[in-house]
DRENKOLZA-297535 format. One record per residue (C-alpha): residue number from 1; residue in one letter; x, y, z. Coordinates in Angstrom, 3 decimals, padded with zeros to 6 digits, m for minus. Layout:
N
<num=NUM	residuo=A	px=X	py=Y	pz=Z>
...
This chain:
73
<num=1	residuo=M	px=115.061	py=095.173	pz=m041.045>
<num=2	residuo=Q	px=112.719	py=098.119	pz=m040.679>
<num=3	residuo=K	px=109.241	py=096.836	pz=m039.965>
<num=4	residuo=I	px=107.167	py=099.798	pz=m041.179>
<num=5	residuo=P	px=108.403	py=099.893	pz=m044.810>
<num=6	residuo=F	px=108.192	py=096.106	pz=m045.044>
<num=7	residuo=L	px=104.646	py=096.051	pz=m043.658>
<num=8	residuo=A	px=103.640	py=098.875	pz=m046.001>
<num=9	residuo=L	px=105.059	py=096.893	pz=m048.913>
<num=10	residuo=L	px=103.122	py=093.798	pz=m047.874>
<num=11	residuo=A	px=099.919	py=095.821	pz=m047.511>
<num=12	residuo=A	px=100.373	py=097.352	pz=m050.965>
<num=13	residuo=A	px=100.968	py=093.925	pz=m052.473>
<num=14	residuo=A	px=097.853	py=092.543	pz=m050.789>
<num=15	residuo=L	px=095.733	py=095.422	pz=m052.070>
<num=16	residuo=A	px=097.154	py=095.071	pz=m055.547>
<num=17	residuo=A	px=096.400	py=091.364	pz=m055.533>
<num=18	residuo=G	px=092.712	py=092.200	pz=m055.318>
<num=19	residuo=C	px=092.752	py=093.626	pz=m058.828>
<num=20	residuo=A	px=095.182	py=091.066	pz=m060.197>
<num=21	residuo=S	px=093.012	py=088.040	pz=m059.520>
<num=22	residuo=S	px=091.533	py=086.166	pz=m062.451>
<num=23	residuo=A	px=087.966	py=086.823	pz=m061.273>
<num=24	residuo=R	px=086.354	py=089.839	pz=m062.860>
<num=25	residuo=P	px=084.560	py=092.326	pz=m060.620>
<num=26	residuo=V	px=080.787	py=092.540	pz=m060.676>
<num=27	residuo=L	px=079.628	py=095.963	pz=m061.781>
<num=28	residuo=Y	px=076.306	py=097.047	pz=m060.384>
<num=29	residuo=P	px=074.323	py=099.588	pz=m062.361>
<num=30	residuo=N	px=074.735	py=102.922	pz=m060.642>
<num=31	residuo=S	px=074.813	py=106.526	pz=m061.814>
<num=32	residuo=H	px=078.581	py=106.493	pz=m062.484>
<num=33	residuo=L	px=078.462	py=103.298	pz=m064.544>
<num=34	residuo=K	px=075.528	py=104.634	pz=m066.509>
<num=35	residuo=Q	px=077.422	py=107.896	pz=m067.091>
<num=36	residuo=V	px=080.725	py=106.374	pz=m068.317>
<num=37	residuo=G	px=079.326	py=103.252	pz=m069.949>
<num=38	residuo=D	px=080.327	py=099.613	pz=m069.811>
<num=39	residuo=A	px=083.229	py=099.936	pz=m072.287>
<num=40	residuo=H	px=084.914	py=102.629	pz=m070.182>
<num=41	residuo=A	px=084.341	py=100.614	pz=m067.012>
<num=42	residuo=Q	px=085.993	py=097.577	pz=m068.619>
<num=43	residuo=Q	px=088.992	py=099.751	pz=m069.606>
<num=44	residuo=D	px=089.268	py=100.924	pz=m065.994>
<num=45	residuo=I	px=089.187	py=097.325	pz=m064.772>
<num=46	residuo=E	px=091.910	py=096.317	pz=m067.226>
<num=47	residuo=E	px=094.061	py=099.290	pz=m066.184>
<num=48	residuo=C	px=093.659	py=098.290	pz=m062.538>
<num=49	residuo=R	px=094.624	py=094.700	pz=m063.370>
<num=50	residuo=V	px=097.777	py=095.829	pz=m065.210>
<num=51	residuo=L	px=098.807	py=098.179	pz=m062.389>
<num=52	residuo=A	px=098.202	py=095.435	pz=m059.828>
<num=53	residuo=E	px=100.354	py=092.999	pz=m061.787>
<num=54	residuo=K	px=103.178	py=095.544	pz=m061.989>
<num=55	residuo=A	px=102.886	py=096.225	pz=m058.255>
<num=56	residuo=R	px=102.999	py=092.488	pz=m057.540>
<num=57	residuo=I	px=106.180	py=092.111	pz=m059.572>
<num=58	residuo=V	px=107.807	py=095.053	pz=m057.774>
<num=59	residuo=A	px=106.691	py=093.726	pz=m054.375>
<num=60	residuo=E	px=108.104	py=090.276	pz=m055.089>
<num=61	residuo=G	px=111.405	py=091.807	pz=m056.159>
<num=62	residuo=A	px=111.572	py=094.041	pz=m053.107>
<num=63	residuo=A	px=110.694	py=091.178	pz=m050.783>
<num=64	residuo=G	px=113.412	py=089.064	pz=m052.364>
<num=65	residuo=L	px=115.946	py=091.848	pz=m051.941>
<num=66	residuo=A	px=114.880	py=092.355	pz=m048.339>
<num=67	residuo=V	px=115.570	py=088.697	pz=m047.604>
<num=68	residuo=V	px=118.892	py=088.658	pz=m049.460>
<num=69	residuo=N	px=120.124	py=091.953	pz=m047.990>
<num=70	residuo=R	px=118.923	py=091.270	pz=m044.480>
<num=71	residuo=P	px=121.635	py=092.299	pz=m042.010>
<num=72	residuo=T	px=122.899	py=089.549	pz=m039.761>
<num=73	residuo=P	px=122.723	py=090.189	pz=m036.001>
């Protein structure tokens, strides 16, 4: 198995899991939040959560295929 693509896949899944958790992020009032507003920020958070969930599903599928298709020595 090639280690670099597998490690990259694991890293992407770990990063995606940050947005997919059930805990909601804490938004601190800064210039960007004040500019876009709370409703837009909540939409961005939801979009991140959806993308993270999709990435998690893809990562699980790829990891499963990597195990199943692993060449025998």
